[in-house]
C-alpha positions as CSV (number, residue, x, y, z in Angstrom):
1,M,7.9,9.4,13.0
2,S,10.2,7.7,15.4
3,E,9.6,4.3,16.9
4,T,9.2,6.0,20.3
5,T,6.4,8.1,18.8
6,F,4.8,4.9,17.4
7,D,5.1,3.2,20.8
8,S,3.4,6.1,22.5
9,F,0.6,6.1,19.9
10,R,0.2,2.3,20.3
11,D,-0.3,2.8,24.0
12,T,-2.9,5.5,23.4
13,L,-4.7,3.4,20.8
14,N,-4.9,0.5,23.3
15,E,-6.3,2.8,26.0
16,C,-8.9,4.3,23.8
17,H,-10.1,1.4,21.6
18,E,-11.5,-2.1,22.1
19,W,-10.2,-4.5,19.3
20,P,-11.4,-5.3,16.7
21,C,-13.1,-2.0,15.8
22,K,-13.7,0.4,13.0
23,Y,-10.9,3.0,12.7
24,T,-11.1,6.1,10.5
25,F,-7.9,7.2,8.7
26,K,-7.7,10.7,7.3
27,F,-5.0,12.1,5.1
28,I,-4.6,15.3,3.0
29,G,-2.1,16.1,0.3
30,P,-1.6,17.0,-3.4
31,E,-3.5,14.8,-5.9
32,A,-0.6,12.3,-6.4
33,C,-0.2,11.8,-2.7
34,A,-3.9,11.4,-2.2
35,R,-3.9,8.6,-4.9
36,E,-1.1,6.8,-3.1
37,A,-2.9,7.2,0.2
38,A,-6.1,5.7,-1.3
39,D,-4.0,2.8,-2.6
40,L,-3.2,1.9,1.0
41,F,-6.7,0.5,1.2
42,P,-7.1,-1.6,-2.0
43,K,-10.1,-3.6,-0.7
44,E,-11.9,-0.7,1.1
45,S,-14.2,2.1,0.2
46,V,-12.3,5.4,0.2
47,S,-13.7,8.8,-0.1
48,K,-11.8,11.7,-1.7
49,R,-12.7,15.3,-1.4
50,P,-10.9,18.4,-2.8
51,S,-10.0,21.2,-0.5
52,R,-11.8,24.5,-0.8
53,T,-9.1,25.9,-3.1
54,G,-8.6,22.6,-4.9
55,K,-4.9,22.5,-4.0
56,Y,-5.2,19.4,-1.9
57,I,-7.3,16.2,-1.8
58,G,-8.6,14.8,1.5
59,V,-8.8,11.0,1.8
60,T,-10.9,9.2,4.3
61,A,-11.1,5.5,4.9
62,E,-13.0,3.7,7.6
63,I,-11.9,0.1,8.0
64,T,-12.1,-2.7,10.6
65,V,-8.8,-3.3,12.3
66,Q,-7.9,-6.1,14.6
67,C,-5.4,-4.4,16.8
68,A,-3.3,-1.3,17.3
69,E,-0.5,-2.7,15.2
70,D,-2.9,-2.7,12.2
71,V,-3.4,1.0,12.6
72,L,0.4,1.6,13.0
73,D,1.1,-0.4,9.9
74,V,-1.0,1.9,7.8
75,Y,0.6,5.0,9.3
76,R,4.1,3.6,8.7
77,K,3.3,3.1,5.1
78,A,1.7,6.6,4.8
79,H,4.7,8.1,6.5
80,N,6.7,7.1,3.4
81,I,4.5,9.1,1.0
82,K,6.3,12.4,0.5
83,G,3.9,15.4,0.9
84,L,1.1,13.5,2.6
85,I,-0.2,14.8,5.9
86,C,-1.8,12.4,8.3
87,L,-4.7,13.9,10.2
């Protein structure tokens, strides 16, 4: 993702959310990617669920964030996990 994309996403987040709030992150990828995605939330409860075929693992984390930048920080880190899809 480019910084322009992140800037646009930041604007959308600020239009749609009042901070602080609960924000749900969802990712899907092969098992190794799913583990790395879950590691983005070391102090939070994360649910993992295999896809119907078992090829992928879905990862969901609902956390309290203070501002749009908190959300973007997680997505910037997730963007570096090769093979992970942000939903």
